[in-house]
C-alpha positions, -999 to 999 in steps of 0.1 A, spaced: -154 112 -109 -138 87 -133 -148 51 -126 -123 23 -120 -145 -5 -132 -126 -37 -138 -93 -23 -125 -76 -50 -102 -58 -33 -73 -36 -52 -50 -44 -33 -17 -15 -41 6 -14 -30 43 16 -28 65 19 -21 103 12 16 106 -18 8 127 -27 44 136 -35 50 99 -56 19 93 -89 39 95 -77 62 67 -66 32 47 -100 15 51 -117 47 39 -95 46 7 -102 9 1 -139 16 4 -137 45 -20 -119 24 -46 -145 -4 -43 -173 23 -47 -156 35 -79 -158 -1 -93 -122 -14 -86 -117 -50 -76 -94 -52 -45 -70 -80 -38 -62 -75 -1 -27 -83 11 -15 -80 47 20 -80 61 25 -105 88 25 -77 114 -6 -60 100 -24 -94 101 -11 -106 134 -7 -77 159 -35 -64 180 -31 -28 191 -51 0 208 -66 6 174 -82 -28 173 -75 -65 173 -57 -81 144 -88 -102 137 -110 -71 135 -86 -53 111 -83 -83 89 -121 -88 88 -126 -51 78 -103 -52 48 -117 -86 37 -153 -73 41 -145 -42 20 -127 -63 -7 -152 -92 -6 -125 -118 -5 -99 -133 18 -66 -115 23 -33 -128 11 -12 -134 42 19 -153 32 49 -150 8 38 -183 -8 3 -169 -16 17 -136 -28 42 -150 -52 17 -159 -80 4 -123 -83 28 -114 -111 30 -147 -130 -8 -151 -130 -14 -114 -138 -37 -109 -109 -33 -71 -105 -32 -40 -127 -17 -18 -100 -4 -24 -65 -11 1 -36 6 -2 -3 -17 17 21 -2 23 46 35 17 38 58 18 68 93 30 65 105 -5 72 86 -18 41 97 12 20 134 3 29 129 -33 19 113 -23 -14 140 3 -21 166 -25 -17 146 -54 -33 143 -73 -1 115 -99 -1 106 -112 33 69 -105 39 37 -111 20 36 -74 10 72 -72 -3 66 -104 -23 33 -91 -37 50 -59 -49 80 -77 -63 58 -102 -81 36 -75 -94 66 -55 -107 76 -85 -129 51 -71 -154 65 -35 -151 32 -23 -136 27 7 -113 30 6 -75 16 34 -53 30 39 -18 11 58 9 40 62 33 35 67 71 67 70 90 79 87 122 114 90 108 107 99 72 128 131 75 156 113 93 169 77 87 142 67 63 145 97 39 172 80 18 149 50 11 119 72 3 142 92 -21 153 60 -38 117 49 -43 107 83 -56 133 79 -83 126 43 -93 106 34 -123 70 23 -117 68 37 -81 44 65 -73 42 82 -39 10 96 -24 18 132 -14 33 134 20 24 158 49 41 166 82 16 152 107 30 169 139 61 190 132 64 201 169 61 167 187 74 145 158 97 167 137 109 139 115 75 124 108 57 123 75 24 107 66 6 103 33 -22 126 25 -45 96 24 -74 114 6 -50 117 -23 -46 80 -26 -73 75 -53 -60 104 -73 -24 90 -72 -37 56 -83 -55 72 -113 -24 92 -121 -2 61 -120 -26 41 -141 -27 68 -168 10 74 -167 16 36 -171 -11 34 -199 -32 10 -179 -64 32 -182 
């Protein structure tokens, strides 16, 4: 498998708490392949405790994997682009709320600021969407992002078509492959 030595990946997490375990597995794989992670957490991802774990536990996990503190505020995310801190940005998981904000250039969280700041350099952004209404109200925003320059979507699967007919979730094991594709397509690798 192709190494990612020296590639600086902004690894942003938003509040799809039920997919955090899958996101952590992808973060660990990226580090194992030699990537340097810059963890970024939305305010909800950093501050809400759920049945999947406490906010402190989740924050510690991503910081331990990355080997550095997470970026948690808009102010701390803003320098990502001007200081050229990342080669690629991956939002894993990306909620439909965050996707909508990105599709409409709204900057009101650490994650949306990180992506916007990173895009200043016309660099790739990978989104691993997880949404219970992806095939309903959120579809238009996902469609916009799929057609915007520098955005790449991790392939989506229907996670429970019977109980959640409008729900789609990223095929998380395809995250690293999507990141590699985006890096090659954007001539970063």
